[in-house]
C-alpha positions, 0 to 999 in steps of 0.5 A: 532533501538536499544533502548539502543545504538541508532544503526540501527538494519537493513536498507533495500534500496528501489528504490524510489527517490524524497521525494514526490514520495517515499513511504507511511508510513511503517506498521508492524505486526506479525514480518513483515514490509510492505511498498510501493515503487515506481520505478520512472524510470519504473513507476512501484510501489510495495508493499514490505514485509520485515522480521521485525528483519532482514530486509530481503525481504520476498515478493514483489508485483507489484501494480502500483503507491501507495501513501498511506500506507497499512492497515493490518487486520487479515491475509490481507494487503489492498492497492490501486494502479494505473496502469500508463500504463493500466490507471486503479486503484485497491484496493488490498487485499493481503495475508500478508504472501505470497503477493498473491492477494486474490481479487482486485476491480476497483477504479474510475480512476478519483478519485484523492483522492482515489489514495492518500488515505490509506485504513482503516479497521473495522471488516467487511469493508474497508474505503477509501477517495474518490471524483472526481478530477475535481469537488474537491468533497470529499467522503468516500468509503466503500468496503466489506472486504471479497469481495471488 
């Protein structure tokens, strides 16, 4: 948004609908904006990268349902995603410029809290909320930043 005029600089449409099944909070770095998007009709979820000045799409990566927001560190984007049809979930490390998968590591499919958690980065680790759905136990899960 232009600070002087209050006018939008750009708008890019997403496929999400329903406010509670839409997207995580967008994050920005190095002139790019990253956001998750859910196509409820096909049960397909994506992380998308846009040019921060023009709003033009740069890349889009299918990751499944993702209710958290991405975490950025170095040249990586970290995000979790649930494959609705494959009944599997992963934490992804994607190249921030291309969307190419650097690594993905399985998440506990029964960990309801992990699927709604947003990753947080430190120098060497990725942290996510975790815990089993049916026991309502909660925990913090730590992953190696380089290997998952």
